[in-house]
N, C-alpha and C positions, 0 to 999 in steps of 0.2 A: 651289381655283382651277382653272378649266378651262384646261389647256394640254397641248400635246404637244411633246416635245423630240426632235429628230432631227438627224442629221448626214449629210453626203455629202462626197465628194472631188471637187475641181475643180482641174485642172492641178497635182495633187500637193499641194494645200492642203486641210486638213480645214476644212470650213465647217459650223457648227451653226446650226440655226434653232429658234426658239421660237414656237409658235403659241398665241396667247391668243384664245380665242373667235373664231375665224375671222380674226384679225389676225396678220400675219407680221412678225417682226422678225429681221433678220440680227444675230446677237449675237457670233459668234466666227469668227476665222480663226486658224490656228496661230501667226501672227506677231503680236507686240505685244498679246496678250490679257491681261486682268486679272481675277482672281476678284473678284466683288462679291456683296453681299447686297442684293437688291431688297426693300425694305420697303414693303408695301402694307397698306391697311386704313383703318380709321376709329377713332374714340375707343372703339368697342365691341369691335373685334377687330383684331389686327395679325398679318399673315402675312409670313414671310421666305422668299424663294426664293434659293438659292445658285446663281449663274450665272457664266459667263465672258463678259466683254464686251470689245469692242475700241473704242478711241477713233476717232472719225470726223473727217475733214477735210471742210470744206464751204465753198462759195462763197456769199456772201450777196448778195442782190439790192440794187440801189441805189435801188429804189422800194418803199416800204412803205405800210402803212395804219395809221391810228390807230384803236384800239378803245377804247371807253369802258366802264369797270367801274362799273355803276350798282346801288345797293342795291335789293334786292327786298323789303325789310321795314323796319319801324321797330324800332330797337334803342337802349336806353340804354347809354351807354359811360362808363367811369370811367377817369381818368388812370392810365396804366401797366398796366391790365388788358387783356391781349391777348384778342381776341374774334374768332370766326368769323362773318362777315356774309354771308348768302346774296345772290347776284347775280341780276340778270336775265341769263339764259343768254347767253354769248358763245361763238361757235364759232371755233376757230383752225384754219385750213386745214392739210391734210397738207403735208409738206415746207416748213415755215415755222418760224421762231423768234419768240418774243415777248419783247421787252425792255422793262423798265419805263421810263417817262418819269421824268426826274429831279426833277420838281416835285411838291410836295404839292398835291393837288387838293381836299382837304377840310380845313376849319379845325380839326376836332376831332382829326385824327390822320393816320397814314400807313399805306398798304397795304404789308405786308411781303412777302407772297406771294399769288399766285392759286392756287386749288385747282381740280383737275379731277376728272371722273368717270372711273374706270377707270385703265388703264395709259396713260401719256402717251408713246406712240411717235411720234417725229418724222414718220414716214411715214404716220401716220393722222390723221384729223380729231380734234381734242380739244375737249371741252366744258368751259368754266370754269363752276363752279357756286357758288363762294364765294371770299372773300378772308380772309386773316389780317390783322386790322387792329389797329394799336397806337395807342390814344388818347393824345393829349398834353394833353387837358383833358376834364373831365366835360361831358356833354351828351347830345343825342339825335340819332342818325343816322336820317333819315327815308327811307321808300320813295321812290325816284327820285333820291336824292342821288348826285352824281358822286363816286366814291371815289378813282378813279385812272384814268390813261390808259396803255395799253401800245402799244408800237410793234411791228407785226407785219411781218416781212420774209420773202420767199420765199428758200429756199436750194436748192442743188444739192449732194448728197453726192458728194464727190470721192474719198473713201477715201485 
């Protein structure tokens, strides 16, 4: 994993930064930090990074955007067998959060989670590449099917 880990002192508080392939994420100040394991990878390989993170406070905008998660392939699904379905790529802007819409949008099942490419830092643009889909009956998901809708809201980090 390409990353550089560094720290600096600012007004008497140690601040550490983690650089992922030219992306910067503020991950620690000496107050309220929590040790975490960041687990990244795919079905082929899993990597763990031991970091220290700090919870963020944020303000959410009151105007959002609906994004549609649309199947990019035909796939047979079986009741109860969780499956990864590729999406037509959806881009989530930097400094925004994506929240699931509460309604099921496909008769064959429900989207449990959206998957992204790379590290999903809130301050960077994220690309959704697939969804984890839980079928509630057997059938065929077809290319172009609407699988789910997400609500995307801009945020401001307030720390």
